[in-house]
MARLUM-441542 format. One record per residue: x, y, z of N, C-alpha, C in turn. Coordinates in steps of 0.001 Angstrom, whole numbers, plus 500000, padded with zeros to 6 digits. Each point is the difference from the previous one (the first is absolute). Example, Ala and Ser with C-alpha at 12.3 -4.5 7.8 and 13.67 -1.06 7.14 Angstrom:
REM residues 2
513190494310507800499110501190500000500900501200500000
499650501050499280500820501190500060499230501090500730
REM end
This chain:
REM residues 364
500700498906499800499300501109500141500806501056499954
499981501247499049500734500703500080498933501599501100
501275501295500028499270500574501061499437500959499877
499176499598498407498884500809499881498996498886500159
499882498989499493499022498932500765499881499825501561
500761500314500616500049499983501806498866500893499983
500243501418499661499206500874500540498533500033499340
500077499065498913497981499882499996499451498498500588
499106500296500445498951499043500238499507498987498920
499905498950500155499940499112499018498466500070498972
500584499338499002498595500332499347499523498137499561
498712500030500471498952498493499837499849500517498322
500306498963498973499371500181498363499125498574500325
498628500459499859498969498763499634499219500154498738
500598498666499298499520499631498480499542499064499727
498461499773499384499527499036499188500658499876498810
501023500556499711500390499550498457501321500000500148
500722498445499656501235499791500119500132498733498885
501610499933499787500615498726499588499408498872500099
499929499338499511499911499772498625499064499997498591
499408500963501142498636500743498709500528500662499006
499471500415499187501072500420498817499102501218499946
500068501484500168499138501473499901500839501344500258
499245500965499944500390501597500309500474500153501505
498613499169500415499871500402501331501079499450500476
500577498796499726500253498369500565501819501062500059
499929500403498896501764500891499423499443501191501341
499520500700499909500022501255501080500190499689501341
499631498761500362499828499474501188501938499456500254
500333499832499394501371498898499800500753500944500169
500026500836499173500943501151499483500046501000501147
499020500729500253499970501128500929500183499222501364
499662498886500324500458499515501701501449499947499787
500479499715499217501428499739500145500813501204499768
499229501303499052500864500773500561500242501359500958
498278499471500662499594500766501368501155499408500931
500919499185499932500714499528501349501270501132500107
499963500091498506501320501272500348499814501267501173
498399500253500093499824500920500797499552499681501613
499458498835500188499580499363501151499677498566500288
500135499421500899499699498377499780498812500197499584
499405498501499247498951499913499643500181498349499991
498169500022500512499769498659500445498542499422499132
500368499173498987499140499440499430499306499032500026
498618500223499899498546499157499977499904499619498720
499846498893499536499594499946498287499667498827499868
498909499662499096499141499133499579500500499512498702
500683498741499485500757499840499203499144499589498931
500443499856498476498889499465498800500448498618500048
499203499808499241500375498142499500501105499840499349
500742498842499803500860499559499275500180500353498731
498607500136499479499552500025498327500095501291499584
500444501192501029500097501584499625498112500414500474
498912499115500126498999500335500160499928500898501591
498995500951499781499610500372501614499640499271500701
499949499708501939499449499049500678498463499976499432
499505498832500306498268499630500332499652500691500855
498668500029499797498889501055500970500285499264501375
499999499041500330500131499699501354501183499993500367
501431500213499416501101500031500491499716502017500552
499823500645499051499696501420500516499176500198500852
498721499385500330499406500164500929500366499663501472
501156498670500039500376499742501129501265500590500379
500208500591498774501833501274500227499386501037500976
498775500812498967499264500890500742499458499352501370
499571499208500563499065499903501501501316500190500858
501085498989499381501166499598501216500838501122499579
500517501056499429500360501588500398499657500491500601
498653500211499419499155501279501168500091499353501642
500116499043499763499897499378501821501673499750500788
500684500220499080501465500082500458500398501429500504
499607500978498979500368501119500003499052500786501364
498233499510499740499536500559501511500580499312501083
500269498918500291500102499541501209501621499303500142
500778500219499227501907499402500088500938500786499742
499179501307499085501611500914499778499872501226500893
501421500113499931500657501184501038499894501110498768
499261501086501038500467501359499233501164500572498972
499892500009498702500896500290499664500001501415499365
500875500485498956499932501460499440499341499839498812
499876499157499043499059500464499093499268498215499430
498526500141499588499642498502499844499251500837498358
500976499310498789499669500285498784499566498480499678
497885500246499020499804499039499800500260500381498374
500359498808499293500348500734498679498946499600499154
498453500243500482499150500646498770498825500111500813
499554500896499264498914500743500738498721498619500353
499822498830499217498822499184499719500134499420501860
501206499834500293500260499688501298499951500695501451
499413500933499680499628500940501378499953499750501030
499203498730500106499182499503501643501764499609500648
501024499662499525500983499414500631500702501375500200
499860501347499392500329501131500761499458500475501264
498861500051499984498629499913500688500243499296501564
500880498499499785500197499224501307501355500889500235
500724500415499790501068500552500209499558501899500690
499138500589499790498945500812500391499572500118501313
499608498861499673499023499622501456501187499252501161
501206499428499580501094499423501100500681501233500187
500317500964499427500560500985500631499983501394498955
499883501273500909499971500988499362501279500805499549
501195499463500576501467500391499658500425499473498494
498831499181499448500509499641498722500316500904499175
500461500385498779499465500428499027499607498922498959
498509500123499537499545499224499309500103500624498062
500488498910499409500099500720498494499404498716498882
499348500595499412499762499165498848500358500261498762
500418498774499133499972500349498281498863500466499290
500339500641499207498472499727498854500531499506498566
499565499169499375500335499427498520498440500648499479
499916499707498367498844500784499379499203498603500149
500176498924499921498961498996500187499409500132501215
500421499832501381499869500354501189499081501161500501
499965501394499246499098500556500146498654500448498710
500270499208499068498950500459498572499162498753499721
500286498723500810498772498490499927498950500469500109
499644501266500984498596500487500193499558500516498914
500845500241498922499551500786499092499381499397498799
500008498782500045499621498889499168498215499585500024
499930500645501143498154500013500487499784498541500470
498543499833499833499605498871500384499331499973501316
499796498793500321499987499395502261501376499948500311
501094499465499241501081499864500575500951501512499936
499624500821499326500946500847499798499400501053500869
498376500308500097499798500731501074500194499687501572
499935498815499936500790499573501590501576500215500087
500573499775499159501108500592500082500636501070500390
499005500857499000499939501607500434499952500267501641
498657499476500519499326499715501448500915499449501000
500748499626499336501114499125500894501554501054499832
499843500869499541501559500524499337499566501308501331
499017500403499534499310501474500763500098499294501420
499987499019500710499954499963501352501258499898500370
500805499098499267501745500809499780500472500608500852
498941501457498734500678501174500244499575500622501471
498493499458500741500007500738500590500251498963501137
500413498880500192500880499339500951501220500606500066
500720500298499272501585500408499897500092501317499711
499378501049500484499983501432499973501393500587500318
501086499529500083501308500653500441500674498913499088
500052499466499138500915499006499164500521500404498793
500928500382500039500653500517498885499871499366498727
499943499943498750499629499123498804500890500053499024
500723499815499350500947499836499277499740499667498677
499627500805498724499836499546499066500582500212498901
500103498901498912500718500045498729499896500801499173
498830500976499711500027501067499285499232500912500392
499816500750499393499051501274500032498574499671500308
500059498860498539498407499332499784499220499031501008
501240499485501184499717499400500633499730500913500811
500770500625500522499434500775501007498841500663500172
499885500808498847498543500320499747499039499358500163
499917498366499630498733499299500503500014499211500972
501390500372500753499514499574501530499525501154500732
500534500976499709498980501166500490498762499945500503
499551499690498550498294499763499771499520499208500981
500703498868500332499411499138500765500270500204501911
500487501116499937499706500804501414501801500224500963
500955498941499072501039500773500795500893500994499440
500222500490501011500686501805500409501510500090500063
500634499528500645501479499846499824500908499182498869
499724500959498782500325499367498877502053500172499768
500805498932499108501264500844499611500285499160498909
500215500265498809500740499231499055501086500065499466
500336498405500051501528499512499498499687499039499277
500431500680498517499885499306498912501077498812500293
499823499050499022500287498592500041501639500221499310
500537498476500214500999499983498936500697498375499597
500916499978499117500436498880499976501398499430499829
500498498534499907501420499629499719500198499466498863
499321500066499267500343499313498675500731500683498963
500892499237499718500818500729499215500587499236498940
500248500724498811500143499248498498501345499127500523
499686498993498794500540498832500099501045499980498779
499711500744499548501419500106498594499798501671499460
500616500134499002499776501077499323499496499707498308
498957500745500005499332500075498559499803501280499287
501141499769498870499630501475499328499470499986499074
499098499099499427499265499562498769498704499183500674
498947500215500189499064499146500830499046499514498753
499533499137500551498877498909498726498850500521500136
499395499760498614498972500647500031498606500032500565
500262499575500919498399499753500985500051501075501206
498996500169500206499291501126500901499440498801501244
500302500202501370499545498892500723499268501092501337
498636498973500465499356500219500947499971499006500817
500351500671501597499812498740500994499648500478501007
499098499196501222499161500360500538498732498724499892
499296500035501018499034499734500289498509500280498571
499359499302499601499630500214498851498253500246500357
500189501533500523498554500338500518499370501035499227
498847500464500097499680501048498807500902501503500255
500152500060501112500600501451500340501206500092499640
500984499236499732501268499917499670500106500183498410
498962499883499086499957500386498946500466499415498556
500119498500500741500847499079498735499242499929498542
498619499332500294499123499863499056499731501245499458
499974501217500487500005501387499666500668500342498925
501319499809500321501460499839499121499938499593499055
499628498487500103499735498882499069499143501142498660
498755500119500798498899500250498651500218501271499645
500815500721500537499720501780499427501427500466499533
500838499627500887501669500332499743501055499134498472
499880498444500593500408499196499053499578500147498618
498860500469499397499908499828498911500512501245499109
500437501555500943500340500610499405501295500020499777
500955499188500858501258499388499330500419499261498578
501404500454499831500545498736498847499732498510500504
499371499302498645499504498836500098501450498858500776
501024500424499894501137499374500556500165500281501222
499028500590501092500349500418500956498944498978500731
500450499187500797499359498810501145499493500898501246
499427498929500866499478500684501605500545498838500508
500690499334500924500097499041500884499467500314501501
499637499139500562498993500033501413500071499557500662
500988500216501263500374498923500925498906500647500925
499876499330501122499338499685501139498542499007500705
499266499960500343498993499438500287498443500604499747
499185498784499338498772500641499645498893499900501093
499728501382500890498522500409500546499199499803499285
499651500130499004498433500617499208500110499347498820
498939499276499708499712499232498269499818501308498991
499538501033500491499781500839498896501564500985499602
500728499935501187501392499949499463500745499136498738
499939498678500606500446498716499531499385499837498196
499028500450499951499636500220498685501095500655498944
499888500921500412500915500795499209501530499109499400
500433499122500885501441499526500175499805499254498617
498851499465499754499492498910498671500989500922498963
499628501339499771500189500393499042501436500314498959
499620500357498822501215500062499197501187501105500227
501266499235500120501270501019500688500168499741501348
499059499162500964500108500372501365500490498414500350
501114499966501077500649498793499872499867499988501685
499086499249500984499737499952501527501497498614500299
500117500608500519501469499591500953499634499188501398
499122500592500505499766499532501252500864500365501290
499839499848501385501038500473500865501109499722499517
500955500730500432501022499910499668501246500452501694
500983499648500272501043499831500894499985501500500227
501012500562500863500545501197499965501356500008499022
500866498902500151501165500292498973499311500109498880
499221499262499209499381499944498780499236501228499681
499312500814501013499582501042499606500977501313499856
501016499969500487501394500808499846500403500266498952
500265498604499545500178499618498576498874500547499317
499040499880500037499157500553498996499813501302499866
499802500573501134499972501564499954501226500699499018
501237499399500615500904500373499147500150499961498259
499301498513499581499845500061498475499032500222499409
498898500728500562498783500868499521500227500842499261
499493500360499223500240501553499277498805500834501060
499469499657500611499508500929501290498782499276501149
499900500196500808499300499747500891498907500950500274
498549499270500111498996500662499871499423499705501739
499551501143500324498691499661501111498809501195499271
499393499327499609499048500873499274498146500375500272
500327499954501951498943500151500643498720500919499356
498700499772500266499018500667499604499221500180501096
499507501010499996499126500705501145498741498742500141
499409499937501028498731499233500217498752501034500228
498824499723499731498959500342500742500008500168501690
499930498589500109500163500073501433500768500156501011
500991500839499513500676500478500594501584499108500316
499864498397500019501363499422499892501018500789499730
501335499704500570501327500653499379500846499099499967
501404500304499751501353499665500303500472500688501267
500539499153500691500353500759501423501617500353499659
500830499446499167501179500671499850500196499762498567
500074498324499748500643499975498077501363499121500696
500289499355500488501572499918499929500544499503498593
499451499079499177500271499815498848501018500784499477
499312501204499811500585501317499446501158500278500140
500680500059501461500861500077500970501243499085499985
499242498504499825501089498980499909500293499967498329
499408500149498810500644500182498822500811500668500048
500409501598500204500624501178500122500679499682500455
500037499027501154501694499577501021500445499184499392
499479499195498936500693498829499507500318500011498667
500115501304499522500590500582498800498588499789498968
498678500233500444499415500435498900499703501458499783
498954499884498784499779501369499942498190499871500227
499718500742501117498545499962500483499078501038499675
498751499748499486498953500572499754498730499763500763
499603501205501202498799499403500441499020501315500170
498687499576500175498940500806499771500262500728501484
499565501741499246500184500693501165499025500606500878
499935498666501091498612499927500584500192499139501227
499030500273500951500087499239501119501878499928500787
499653499046500655501255499593500968501528499970498692
499395500245498776501385499677498352500554501679500673
499493500632500293500890501917500230501220499539500447
500150499228501084501046499928500573500937498940500135
499935498903499045500110498848499026501446500267499622
499886500925498674501106500654499540500506501832500111
501102500305499436500136501304500034500061500341498576
498788500523499223499485500410498843501282500836499566
501108499079498820500753500238498789501305499868500341
500036499389501483501249499315500584499780498639500173
498965499221500597499986498781500554499281498979499068
499108501137499329499232499563498935498874501308499411
498978499415499198499029500981499595498430500111500655
499318501052500235498696499647500613499247500532498349
498880499275499883499482500160498823498362499977500540
498990500914499498498568499993500422499497498660499948
499205500043500980499339498576500190498580500040498811
500046498594499869498776500019498730500271500592498452
501185500466499409499975500771499162500818499361498937
499977499051499279500655499277499319501155500504498727
499452501541499780501104500386499304500907500510500213
500323500741501254501193500161500651501315498837500540
498698498865500113500926498921500253500545499227499111
499846499910498766500217499516498546501085501421499723
499697500969499712501198501266500006501371500069500611
499564499271501510501318499916500827500763498829499499
499273498750499999500946498683499418500206500229499176
499312500328498851500821500416498881501235500636499746
500284500752501029501358501363499903500619499196500670
499519499248500913501545499101501181500669498815498718
498887499463499315500711499090499188500877500747498720
499845501140499665501321500628498960500753500345501031
500168500340501617501180500258500159501266498927499967
501069501214499575501587499479499678500325499201501285
501176498491499657500409499763501434499935501051501002
501428500355499891500712501443500940498732500734500671
498939500340499441499080500849500413499084499113501033
499954498568499565499465499128501230500602499717500672
500911499698499940501152500001501322500513500501501132
500216501499498913499876501035501314498636500296500684
498854499827499894498933500319500443500058498634501047
500239499091499623499656498676500845501166500344501383
501407500264499366500828500209501363499971501047500585
498691501281499709499591500913501007499108499729500959
498915499039499366498607499173500415500684498928501251
501201499225499715499850499056501032500928500937501422
500988500924499364500543500954501302498731501083500875
498812499955499078499249501189500690499213498470500917
499570498905499905499705499003500564500765499182500912
501162500575500138500896499358501497499892500800500953
499375501158499912499863500947500468498603500193501051
499307500534499236498646500373499632498903498469500517
500416499189499958498973498883499829501044498542500500
501215500798501151500237498951500789499278499751501277
500757498518500590499095499850501116500630500659501178
500885500769499942500810500536500575499342501299500719
499469500587498593499095501303500533498750499833500633
499219498618498929498648499526501033500425499786501556
501228499249500147500251500159501401499901501186500783
500762500656499993500336501461499939498623500940500370
499439500091498716498751500795500292499388499074500892
499055498904500368499447499213501090500396499946500816
501436499850500669500176500311500906499842501857500790
500317500718499237499592501247500201498390500423500066
499042499437499491498884499855500093499366499554501572
500721498960500368499952499838501334499823500756500555
500390501170499866500523501243500817500186499743501797
498701500229500463500126500545501313499984499005501018
500517498663498929499840498535501094501201500179501178
499420499021500943500572500084501151501472499611499769
501064500446501107501389500024499540500099499230501579
501297498603499796500024499263500984500699500572501389
499956499344500860500256500267501382501775500598500086
500499499419499187501299499874499694500435501964499276
499283500397499474500243500915499082500094501130501257
REM end
C-alpha cells in the first residue's frame, strides 16, 4: 500500500457484471476497479459470469443480490466508499445506507441501466417505478454516468447528484495497415437503435458496388437480422477482442450509425466507436446520444447526422479516396489521443475525484 492509499479509507466495489461474462459493463467493472487501486484499497464483491461468456442465470443473480444485501447490512464494517457498479443494483447501496451513514454511496449509470423503462409496456413501467424508488431511497447518492445522455436520463428518474465520466478502452492496433481492405465494418449488438439495418438499406446502396459491409455481433432483433441476408453484407457473428482489433484496422472505416427512436431509447456511450479509433481504425459515429463523447470529431473519428444517408455516403467516399500517408497520419493522431482521453487511468482519476467528500481513514 502506498502513502496515498494509506490515507484513504477503503472502497467496497460491488458488481453483478464480471468475467468470464463478456460485455461493456463487465469490462468497466474489471478495468475500473483495478485502476482505482492506485488511489485507495479496493475490496471487490462480484458475481462472475458463466464459463462460456454468458451473463449469470436469473437464479444466480437473485442469490447474489440477497446474500450481498444481507452481508452489507449485517457484517460489513463502515468503510470510505461503497461503489455499486450499475444503478439497477441500487438496493445493495441502500443496504449500505441503512448500515452506516458514514459510507459515501456511489452508483454507476450506464445507458441500458437507465433507458430500459423507455421501452414501454408493463416491464418498462415497472422498471421506471423501481428506479424512481431508488432515487428516493438514496437521495444523497452520487451517480457517475458514462455520458451526458445517460446523466440526463438518470436525472429524469429523480437522481440529483450527477457526475459524467466518459468511458475508456485499452484496445490497441495489432499491426499497421497503410492500405485498408474494401469493406466497412459494423460491430455490436444487432438492435434497432444501433442502426445496422438502416445503414444497409439506406447508405450501402449509395456506395460503389465493390464496397461491402461486414457485421460482427450478436443478433438481438429479428428485424435487424433480415437485413443481413441482403447482397454485399457479410455476417461474421460474435468475434473475440483480438479478432475485432484486426478487423477495425483492416476496414475502410468502422460505422456506428445509431438512429433516434420515437420511444426515446438511446446509446449510453457507444464504446465500439472508441475501440475502433484506439485500434487503428477510422471511426464514423452518429452525432447523437452518448456517441457525442465516444469520439473527438475530426481527431479520433467523425460525427455524422443520424438518419441522413447522404452525408454518410459522402464521408465514406471521401475516406476511400485518402492517400496512404494521409490515412496513416490520421490514425497515428487518433491513437495518440485515445491513449490519454480514453484511458482507464483517466477514468479512475475522475471517478476517485467524484467520490469527493468520502470519509478519510483514521490514519489520515
